[in-house]
C-alpha atoms as an extended CHARMM CRD file, in Angstrom:
* protein
*
        62  EXT
         1         1  MET       CA            -18.8930000000       41.0150000000       -5.9260000000  PROA      1               0.0000000000
         2         2  ASN       CA            -18.3670000000       39.5090000000       -9.3470000000  PROA      2               0.0000000000
         3         3  ASN       CA            -15.0440000000       37.7440000000       -8.7990000000  PROA      3               0.0000000000
         4         4  GLN       CA            -14.7640000000       35.0920000000      -11.4770000000  PROA      4               0.0000000000
         5         5  GLN       CA            -11.3780000000       33.5750000000      -12.1250000000  PROA      5               0.0000000000
         6         6  THR       CA            -10.2420000000       32.4250000000      -15.5130000000  PROA      6               0.0000000000
         7         7  TRP       CA             -7.5670000000       29.7980000000      -15.7770000000  PROA      7               0.0000000000
         8         8  THR       CA             -4.7170000000       30.4000000000      -18.1350000000  PROA      8               0.0000000000
         9         9  GLU       CA             -3.1410000000       26.9600000000      -17.8300000000  PROA      9               0.0000000000
        10        10  GLU       CA             -4.4670000000       23.5160000000      -17.0710000000  PROA      10              0.0000000000
        11        11  ILE       CA             -2.2740000000       20.6280000000      -15.9680000000  PROA      11              0.0000000000
        12        12  LYS       CA             -3.2680000000       17.2230000000      -17.3110000000  PROA      12              0.0000000000
        13        13  SER       CA             -1.6200000000       13.8550000000      -17.2940000000  PROA      13              0.0000000000
        14        14  GLN       CA             -0.4670000000       12.4450000000      -20.5830000000  PROA      14              0.0000000000
        15        15  ASN       CA             -1.3430000000        8.9120000000      -19.4420000000  PROA      15              0.0000000000
        16        16  THR       CA             -4.5980000000        7.4510000000      -18.2650000000  PROA      16              0.0000000000
        17        17  LEU       CA             -5.0980000000        5.8900000000      -14.8550000000  PROA      17              0.0000000000
        18        18  PHE       CA             -4.8170000000        2.3390000000      -16.2000000000  PROA      18              0.0000000000
        19        19  SER       CA             -1.7910000000        3.0000000000      -18.3630000000  PROA      19              0.0000000000
        20        20  ILE       CA              0.9780000000        0.9300000000      -16.8090000000  PROA      20              0.0000000000
        21        21  ASN       CA              4.4920000000        0.9520000000      -18.1300000000  PROA      21              0.0000000000
        22        22  LEU       CA              5.4260000000       -2.7180000000      -17.7370000000  PROA      22              0.0000000000
        23        23  LYS       CA              9.0630000000       -1.9920000000      -18.4460000000  PROA      23              0.0000000000
        24        24  GLU       CA              9.2670000000        0.2030000000      -15.3460000000  PROA      24              0.0000000000
        25        25  VAL       CA              7.3520000000       -2.3260000000      -13.2570000000  PROA      25              0.0000000000
        26        26  TRP       CA              9.8080000000       -5.0330000000      -14.3250000000  PROA      26              0.0000000000
        27        27  HSD       CA             12.7430000000       -2.7400000000      -13.6170000000  PROA      27              0.0000000000
        28        28  TYR       CA             11.5450000000       -2.0550000000      -10.0540000000  PROA      28              0.0000000000
        29        29  ARG       CA             10.1810000000       -5.5570000000       -9.3900000000  PROA      29              0.0000000000
        30        30  ASP       CA             12.5140000000       -6.0810000000       -6.4140000000  PROA      30              0.0000000000
        31        31  LEU       CA             11.2040000000       -2.9650000000       -4.7210000000  PROA      31              0.0000000000
        32        32  LEU       CA              7.6080000000       -3.9160000000       -5.4650000000  PROA      32              0.0000000000
        33        33  LEU       CA              8.0650000000       -7.4410000000       -4.1080000000  PROA      33              0.0000000000
        34        34  MET       CA              9.8440000000       -6.1500000000       -1.0160000000  PROA      34              0.0000000000
        35        35  LEU       CA              7.0000000000       -3.7360000000       -0.2160000000  PROA      35              0.0000000000
        36        36  VAL       CA              4.2980000000       -6.3480000000       -0.7970000000  PROA      36              0.0000000000
        37        37  LYS       CA              6.1570000000       -8.8990000000        1.3120000000  PROA      37              0.0000000000
        38        38  ARG       CA              6.6740000000       -6.3850000000        4.1190000000  PROA      38              0.0000000000
        39        39  ASP       CA              2.9710000000       -5.5010000000        4.2690000000  PROA      39              0.0000000000
        40        40  TYR       CA              1.9150000000       -9.1440000000        4.0660000000  PROA      40              0.0000000000
        41        41  VAL       CA              4.3190000000      -10.3370000000        6.7340000000  PROA      41              0.0000000000
        42        42  THR       CA              3.5820000000       -7.5470000000        9.1990000000  PROA      42              0.0000000000
        43        43  PHE       CA             -0.1810000000       -7.9980000000        8.8870000000  PROA      43              0.0000000000
        44        44  TYR       CA             -0.2130000000      -11.7740000000        9.2900000000  PROA      44              0.0000000000
        45        45  LYS       CA              2.6780000000      -11.9450000000       11.7410000000  PROA      45              0.0000000000
        46        46  GLN       CA              0.7850000000       -9.7640000000       14.1700000000  PROA      46              0.0000000000
        47        47  THR       CA             -2.3210000000      -11.8920000000       13.6850000000  PROA      47              0.0000000000
        48        48  ILE       CA             -0.4780000000      -15.1790000000       14.2550000000  PROA      48              0.0000000000
        49        49  LEU       CA              1.4220000000      -13.8940000000       17.2700000000  PROA      49              0.0000000000
        50        50  GLY       CA             -1.8020000000      -12.6440000000       18.8020000000  PROA      50              0.0000000000
        51        51  THR       CA             -3.4310000000      -16.0380000000       18.3810000000  PROA      51              0.0000000000
        52        52  ILE       CA             -0.4130000000      -17.8920000000       19.7720000000  PROA      52              0.0000000000
        53        53  TRP       CA             -0.2280000000      -15.5050000000       22.7330000000  PROA      53              0.0000000000
        54        54  PHE       CA             -3.9130000000      -16.0020000000       23.4970000000  PROA      54              0.0000000000
        55        55  TYR       CA             -3.7050000000      -19.8040000000       23.5360000000  PROA      55              0.0000000000
        56        56  SER       CA             -0.3510000000      -19.9570000000       25.3250000000  PROA      56              0.0000000000
        57        57  SER       CA             -1.3100000000      -17.5430000000       28.0980000000  PROA      57              0.0000000000
        58        58  TYR       CA             -4.7540000000      -19.0430000000       28.7070000000  PROA      58              0.0000000000
        59        59  PRO       CA             -3.5000000000      -22.0770000000       30.7190000000  PROA      59              0.0000000000
        60        60  ILE       CA             -1.1910000000      -19.8200000000       32.7430000000  PROA      60              0.0000000000
        61        61  LEU       CA             -4.1090000000      -17.6220000000       33.7860000000  PROA      61              0.0000000000
        62        62  LEU       CA             -6.1350000000      -20.5940000000       35.0340000000  PROA      62              0.0000000000
């Protein structure tokens, strides 16, 4: 029962985690802004609509 595996190849990244290519970020800035805006709007739109619905339906229920 001596089944030890030896690796022949190891895959490593050439860049570190904090290595950001600013040229690529600038090139895809429209996509980045669109995704950030979409997440921001959907999160807060749902929150605002929920608050408005609560206060607008409260007098109707009384």
